[in-house]
C-alpha positions as CSV (number, residue, x, y, z in Angstrom):
1,M,44.6,94.3,167.1
2,P,41.4,93.8,169.0
3,M,40.3,90.3,170.0
4,M,38.4,88.2,168.0
5,T,34.5,88.6,168.8
6,G,33.1,86.3,166.0
7,A,30.7,83.7,166.6
8,L,31.8,80.6,168.8
9,T,32.2,77.3,166.8
10,Y,32.2,73.8,168.1
11,H,33.2,70.5,166.6
12,A,32.8,67.5,168.4
13,G,35.4,64.7,168.9
14,N,35.4,61.1,167.6
15,S,35.4,59.7,171.1
16,A,32.7,58.3,173.0
17,N,33.9,60.4,175.8
18,S,33.4,63.6,173.9
19,H,30.6,65.9,174.1
20,P,29.6,69.5,173.3
21,Q,29.2,72.4,175.8
22,E,26.4,74.6,176.0
23,D,28.4,77.7,176.1
24,L,32.2,77.4,176.4
25,N,32.7,81.2,175.9
26,T,32.5,81.8,179.6
27,S,34.7,85.2,179.8
28,P,32.8,88.3,179.6
29,G,34.1,90.5,176.6
30,H,36.0,87.4,175.1
31,N,35.1,85.1,172.4
32,W,37.5,82.1,171.7
33,S,38.2,81.6,167.7
34,S,37.3,77.9,168.3
35,T,36.7,75.2,170.8
36,T,37.3,71.8,169.4
37,P,36.9,69.0,170.6
38,C,35.9,68.3,174.3
39,F,36.3,65.2,176.4
40,N,34.9,64.2,179.7
41,S,37.3,63.6,182.5
42,I,37.3,59.9,183.9
43,V,37.8,61.0,187.4
44,S,35.7,64.2,187.8
45,N,32.6,66.0,186.3
46,D,34.9,68.3,184.2
47,A,35.5,68.4,180.5
48,F,38.5,69.5,179.0
49,C,38.5,71.3,175.4
50,V,40.7,73.3,173.1
51,F,40.6,77.1,173.2
52,T,42.2,78.8,170.5
53,N,42.5,82.6,169.8
54,T,43.8,83.0,166.5
55,S,44.2,86.9,166.7
56,Y,46.7,86.8,169.8
57,A,50.1,88.4,169.3
58,N,49.2,90.1,165.9
59,D,47.3,87.0,164.4
60,E,50.2,84.4,165.5
61,G,47.6,82.8,167.8
62,I,47.9,80.7,170.9
63,T,45.9,77.6,171.9
64,F,45.0,75.9,175.4
65,I,43.8,72.7,176.5
66,T,41.8,73.1,179.7
67,T,38.5,73.3,181.3
68,A,35.9,76.2,180.7
69,Q,36.2,77.5,184.1
70,R,40.2,77.8,183.8
71,A,39.8,79.2,180.2
72,A,37.5,82.0,181.6
73,Y,40.3,82.8,184.4
74,L,42.9,82.7,181.6
75,T,41.2,85.6,179.7
76,S,40.7,87.6,183.0
77,L,44.5,88.0,183.3
78,L,45.6,91.5,182.3
79,S,48.5,89.7,180.1
80,F,45.8,88.2,177.9
81,T,46.0,91.1,175.3
82,P,46.8,91.1,171.6
83,R,50.6,91.5,171.7
84,S,53.1,90.6,169.0
85,N,55.6,87.8,169.7
86,I,58.6,88.9,171.7
87,T,62.1,88.6,170.8
88,S,65.4,90.8,171.4
89,S,66.2,93.3,168.8
90,P,68.7,93.3,167.4
91,A,69.2,89.2,167.9
92,K,71.9,88.4,170.2
93,Y,72.5,84.9,168.8
94,T,72.3,83.1,165.6
95,I,70.7,79.5,164.9
96,S,73.3,77.2,164.0
97,S,74.1,73.4,163.6
98,I,76.1,72.0,166.4
99,P,77.7,68.5,166.2
100,G,75.8,65.9,167.9
101,K,73.0,68.2,169.0
102,G,71.2,69.4,166.1
103,L,70.3,73.1,165.9
104,G,71.3,75.5,168.6
105,L,71.5,79.1,169.7
106,I,75.3,80.7,169.4
107,A,75.9,84.0,170.8
108,S,76.6,86.6,168.1
109,T,77.7,89.2,170.4
110,R,79.0,89.5,174.2
111,I,75.8,89.0,176.6
112,P,76.3,90.4,180.0
113,R,75.0,88.6,183.1
114,G,71.3,89.7,183.6
115,S,70.7,90.5,180.0
116,V,67.4,89.2,178.5
117,I,68.5,87.0,175.4
118,L,65.0,86.5,173.9
119,S,61.4,85.9,175.0
120,S,58.4,84.6,173.5
121,H,54.7,84.0,173.8
122,P,53.4,80.3,174.2
123,T,52.2,78.2,171.3
124,L,50.3,75.5,173.3
125,M,49.5,75.3,177.1
126,I,48.2,72.2,178.5
127,D,46.4,71.7,181.8
128,Y,48.3,69.2,183.7
129,R,45.1,67.6,184.8
130,V,44.8,66.6,181.5
131,F,47.2,63.7,181.7
132,D,45.7,62.3,184.9
133,E,41.9,62.6,183.8
134,L,41.7,61.8,180.2
135,L,42.5,58.6,178.3
136,R,45.7,58.9,176.2
137,T,43.9,58.4,173.1
138,D,41.6,61.4,173.8
139,Y,44.4,63.7,175.2
140,I,46.6,63.2,172.0
141,S,43.4,64.0,170.1
142,L,43.0,67.2,171.8
143,Q,46.7,68.1,171.4
144,A,46.4,67.7,167.6
145,A,43.2,69.4,167.5
146,A,44.8,72.2,169.2
147,I,47.9,72.6,166.8
148,S,45.5,72.3,163.9
149,S,43.4,75.4,165.1
150,L,46.2,77.6,164.9
151,P,47.0,79.9,161.9
152,P,49.1,78.2,159.1
153,A,52.3,80.0,159.9
154,H,52.4,79.3,163.6
155,R,51.3,75.8,163.0
156,S,54.2,75.4,160.4
157,A,56.6,76.6,162.9
158,F,55.3,73.9,165.5
159,F,56.3,71.1,163.1
160,D,59.6,72.5,162.4
161,L,60.5,71.7,166.1
162,S,62.9,69.0,166.9
163,T,61.9,65.4,167.8
164,Q,64.0,62.7,170.0
165,S,64.5,60.7,167.0
166,K,67.5,61.6,164.7
167,N,66.0,59.3,162.0
168,A,63.9,61.3,159.6
169,S,62.5,58.1,158.1
170,V,60.8,57.3,161.6
171,T,59.3,60.8,162.2
172,G,58.3,60.7,158.7
173,G,56.1,57.6,158.9
174,L,54.2,59.0,162.1
175,S,50.6,60.0,161.8
176,R,49.8,63.9,162.4
177,I,48.6,62.8,165.9
178,A,51.6,61.1,166.8
179,L,54.1,63.6,165.3
180,T,52.3,66.3,167.4
181,D,52.6,64.3,170.7
182,T,56.4,63.4,169.8
183,I,57.1,67.2,169.3
184,I,55.5,68.3,172.5
185,T,57.1,65.6,174.5
186,T,60.4,66.8,173.3
187,N,60.0,70.4,173.5
188,A,57.6,71.1,176.6
189,F,58.3,73.2,179.5
190,D,56.6,72.8,182.9
191,I,55.1,76.3,183.8
192,P,53.8,77.0,187.2
193,A,50.3,78.2,187.7
194,P,49.8,81.9,187.9
195,P,50.2,83.6,191.2
196,L,47.0,84.0,193.1
197,R,45.5,87.6,192.9
198,P,42.8,89.1,195.2
199,P,39.5,89.4,193.6
200,S,38.8,92.7,192.1
201,P,35.6,94.4,193.5
202,H,34.7,95.7,190.1
203,S,35.1,92.0,188.3
204,S,32.2,89.9,187.4
205,P,32.1,87.0,187.9
206,P,34.2,87.0,190.7
207,H,35.7,83.6,189.8
208,D,37.5,85.2,187.0
209,Q,40.1,86.5,189.4
210,I,41.1,83.0,191.0
211,D,42.6,80.1,189.1
212,P,40.2,77.3,189.7
213,T,43.3,74.9,190.3
214,D,46.8,75.5,190.7
215,T,48.4,72.5,188.5
216,L,51.1,73.2,186.1
217,W,51.0,74.0,182.4
218,Y,52.7,71.7,180.0
219,T,53.7,74.5,177.5
220,V,55.4,74.6,174.2
221,F,57.1,77.5,172.3
222,A,57.4,77.4,168.5
223,S,60.2,79.8,168.6
224,S,64.0,79.9,169.1
225,I,63.4,79.0,172.7
226,S,62.9,75.4,171.7
227,R,66.3,75.5,170.1
228,L,68.1,75.9,173.3
229,N,70.0,72.8,174.4
230,H,70.8,71.5,177.6
231,D,73.9,72.1,180.0
232,C,74.3,70.8,183.4
233,R,76.0,74.0,184.2
234,P,74.1,76.3,181.8
235,N,74.7,79.9,181.1
236,A,71.1,81.0,180.8
237,D,68.0,80.3,182.6
238,Y,64.2,80.8,182.1
239,R,61.1,82.1,183.8
240,F,57.5,82.6,182.7
241,D,55.8,86.0,183.2
242,W,52.1,85.8,183.5
243,N,51.4,89.4,184.1
244,S,52.8,92.2,182.3
245,S,55.5,94.3,184.3
246,K,56.2,97.9,184.0
247,G,54.5,98.2,180.8
248,G,56.2,95.1,179.2
249,P,54.5,91.9,177.8
250,G,53.0,89.2,179.8
251,L,52.1,85.6,179.1
252,V,55.8,85.2,178.0
253,Q,58.9,83.1,178.6
254,V,61.9,85.0,179.4
255,I,65.5,83.7,178.6
256,T,68.1,85.6,180.7
257,A,72.0,85.1,180.8
258,V,72.9,84.0,184.3
259,K,76.6,84.6,183.7
260,D,78.4,86.6,181.0
261,I,78.2,85.0,177.6
262,L,81.2,85.5,175.0
263,P,80.5,85.5,171.3
264,G,80.9,82.2,169.7
265,E,79.5,80.5,172.9
266,E,76.3,78.2,172.8
267,I,73.5,79.6,174.7
268,T,72.2,76.9,177.2
269,I,69.7,76.1,179.8
270,S,69.3,73.1,182.1
271,Y,66.5,70.7,181.4
272,I,66.6,69.0,184.8
273,N,67.2,70.1,188.6
274,P,71.2,70.3,188.4
275,L,71.6,69.1,191.9
276,R,72.0,65.4,191.1
277,S,75.1,63.2,190.4
278,R,76.4,62.6,186.7
279,K,74.9,59.2,186.9
280,A,71.4,60.4,187.9
281,R,71.7,63.1,185.3
282,Q,72.6,60.9,182.5
283,K,69.8,58.6,183.4
284,L,67.0,61.1,183.5
285,L,68.3,63.0,180.4
286,S,68.5,59.6,178.4
287,T,65.0,58.3,179.3
288,A,63.2,61.7,179.0
289,W,65.0,63.3,176.0
290,G,66.9,60.4,174.4
291,F,70.4,61.9,174.5
292,E,73.6,61.3,176.5
293,C,74.8,64.8,177.8
294,S,78.4,65.5,176.6
295,C,78.6,68.9,178.6
296,E,81.9,70.0,180.1
297,L,80.7,68.6,183.4
298,C,79.7,65.3,182.2
299,S,82.9,65.2,180.3
300,R,85.3,65.2,183.1
301,S,87.6,62.5,184.0
302,G,86.6,60.1,187.0
303,G,88.3,61.8,189.8
304,R,86.8,65.2,188.8
305,V,83.4,63.7,188.4
306,E,83.5,62.3,191.9
307,E,84.6,65.8,193.4
308,A,81.9,67.3,191.7
309,D,79.3,64.6,192.9
310,Q,80.5,65.0,196.5
311,R,79.9,68.9,196.4
312,V,76.6,68.4,195.1
313,R,75.8,66.0,198.0
314,L,77.3,68.4,200.5
315,I,74.9,71.1,198.8
316,R,72.0,69.2,199.3
317,K,72.6,68.1,202.9
318,V,73.9,71.6,204.2
319,R,70.9,73.4,202.5
320,R,68.3,70.8,203.9
321,L,69.7,71.3,207.4
322,L,69.5,75.2,207.0
323,K,66.0,75.1,205.4
324,E,64.6,72.7,208.0
325,E,65.7,75.0,211.0
326,Q,64.6,78.1,209.1
327,D,61.3,76.5,208.4
328,G,60.9,75.6,212.0
329,G,61.6,71.8,211.3
330,S,62.9,69.5,214.0
331,K,64.5,66.7,211.9
332,A,67.8,68.5,211.6
333,G,68.2,69.2,215.3
334,R,67.7,65.4,216.0
335,G,70.0,64.5,213.4
336,E,67.4,62.5,211.6
337,E,68.1,63.4,207.8
338,G,71.4,64.9,208.2
339,E,73.3,61.6,208.6
340,G,74.9,62.3,211.9
341,W,75.0,66.0,211.3
342,K,73.6,68.1,214.2
343,M,73.6,71.9,214.6
344,G,73.0,73.4,218.4
345,S,69.8,74.6,219.2
346,R,69.7,78.5,219.0
347,G,70.7,80.7,221.9
348,Q,73.5,78.3,222.8
349,G,76.3,79.7,220.8
350,E,75.5,78.0,217.6
351,G,75.4,81.3,215.6
352,D,79.0,80.8,214.4
353,D,78.3,77.5,213.4
354,R,75.1,78.0,211.3
355,T,76.5,81.3,209.6
356,K,79.5,79.4,208.5
357,A,77.5,76.6,207.2
358,A,75.7,79.2,205.2
359,E,79.1,80.6,203.8
360,L,80.3,77.0,203.0
361,L,76.8,76.6,200.9
362,V,77.2,79.7,199.1
363,S,80.9,78.6,198.3
364,L,79.9,75.4,196.9
365,Y,77.1,76.9,194.6
366,E,79.7,79.3,193.2
367,M,82.3,76.4,192.8
368,E,79.9,74.4,191.0
369,G,78.9,77.4,188.6
370,L,75.2,76.9,189.7
371,W,74.5,80.6,188.6
372,G,70.8,79.9,188.0
373,T,70.1,78.8,191.5
374,V,72.7,80.6,193.4
375,H,70.3,83.1,194.8
376,E,68.8,80.2,196.9
377,A,72.3,80.1,198.8
378,Y,72.4,83.9,199.2
379,A,69.1,84.2,200.5
380,L,69.7,81.1,203.0
381,A,72.9,83.1,204.2
382,A,70.8,86.4,204.6
383,R,68.3,84.7,206.9
384,E,71.1,83.0,209.2
385,Y,73.0,86.3,209.5
386,S,69.5,87.9,210.2
387,N,69.2,85.3,213.1
388,A,72.6,86.1,214.1
389,G,71.9,89.8,214.2
390,E,74.8,90.6,211.9
391,T,73.3,93.6,209.9
392,W,75.9,94.3,207.4
393,M,76.2,90.7,206.3
394,V,72.4,90.4,206.2
395,M,72.5,93.4,203.8
396,K,75.3,91.8,201.5
397,W,73.7,88.4,201.3
398,A,70.2,89.9,200.7
399,A,71.2,92.2,198.1
400,L,73.2,89.3,196.3
401,A,70.0,87.3,196.6
402,V,68.1,90.2,194.8
403,E,70.5,90.6,192.1
404,F,70.8,86.9,191.1
405,G,67.0,86.0,192.0
406,M,65.9,88.8,189.8
407,M,67.2,87.3,186.7
408,V,65.4,83.9,187.1
409,L,62.5,84.7,189.3
410,G,61.0,88.0,188.2
411,E,60.0,91.0,190.3
412,G,56.9,89.7,191.6
413,D,58.4,86.7,193.4
414,E,57.7,86.6,197.1
415,A,61.0,85.4,198.2
416,L,62.5,88.1,196.0
417,R,60.3,90.7,198.0
418,E,61.6,89.4,201.4
419,M,65.1,89.7,200.3
420,K,64.5,93.3,199.1
421,G,63.0,94.1,202.5
422,L,65.9,92.8,204.2
423,A,68.4,94.5,202.1
424,R,66.8,97.9,202.8
425,N,65.9,97.3,206.5
426,P,67.1,94.2,208.2
427,W,66.2,95.6,211.6
428,G,62.7,95.3,210.5
429,H,62.8,91.4,209.8
430,G,61.0,89.2,212.1
431,A,64.0,87.1,212.6
432,W,66.2,89.9,213.5
433,S,63.9,91.7,215.7
434,S,62.9,88.4,217.7
435,R,66.7,87.7,218.5
436,N,68.0,91.2,219.1
437,K,65.3,93.2,220.8
438,S,65.6,91.1,223.8
439,E,69.4,91.9,223.7
440,G,68.8,95.7,224.1
441,Y,68.4,96.6,220.2
442,G,65.6,98.6,219.1
443,E,64.1,99.5,215.7
444,G,65.7,103.1,215.8
445,D,69.4,101.6,216.1
446,E,69.9,102.0,212.6
447,K,69.5,105.7,212.5
448,G,72.5,107.8,211.7
449,W,74.6,105.0,210.4
């Protein structure tokens, strides 16, 4: 279905900070269905408005809260086309009531590692600057206006989402503005800004090709994605694809299995960085989402909890040391953040120590079941073996980094491209070349293997 090209409408807000824009339809060839209302920033000259396209995704609609400049950039993305909402077909899960959790997703068939479980376009995307640059009364008014501007079916799906309160009488007494804010707070994901793309010589105006800011988007999905419950060691992970890939849809959240999931298992993601102690995880989940985690990891007995916490601390320590050295830092070499840990400087027989540390890191990730982030350990191992000049081990770890990273990063990720290059041609990588050319190995040494 083509984009809506009707006349732009404007509805002023009630706040003294609101003001009309002369022309919010700043993207050539695209008219927003509505922009209502706008509020001035209290720290800059920008105004933040609601931009809604009701024809997006076969009339499901999508809405943004941002500036006119950033809205123009959004419409320049190739992904901003009217596609239907996306999901797996046939569905690989059912939505069921889970004791102590409310609704959740239960696998209805075996889901192999790497399989896409479901995907969905956003309902609402909020420019993170809104929370720093607007009064709370203004931005919660914008949120309510954004949801109200969606088509009725999509708006109804939004209000069916969960809130932190388990008491219906509490949420039932909230105003529409307060209820909207509660639902957003409970269900939103942080989505990174789109990757930068070079300006097209055929584009006009040129600012359409560059995101005016690189701030996050606070994003809600009124779909099954918002029914995914938390687990500190989940079996699924998510990524946001801004642009279409291989003819597929863009502007879509993708949920992928990071391990094999059996029929009857709950499909879960992690709401937080998993590299925390149980005490830290429980505190954050309780504060931000209002529940006490009862996953298998958090339910272990005292001794096993401490063992897991020690592994997490060791992961963070070893990873920091390796990354600081690979990034050219000097803190690790001085022992300053390693709590007395040091690794020798390069060229003094330290290669075995560093590769052993990388192997230890991989083992710790795997022991902890950190399958959504294990690609980071594989990549660090690949770089360490590249520095050590051990070609076959480079190829092994780089290939694993690609296999596991593809599930959660997507094909366009820069680090993933580096690992693909290492897996195909470790001899051409800068770290390998700088160490080994001086030892008599040339770029042609791989021929004939």
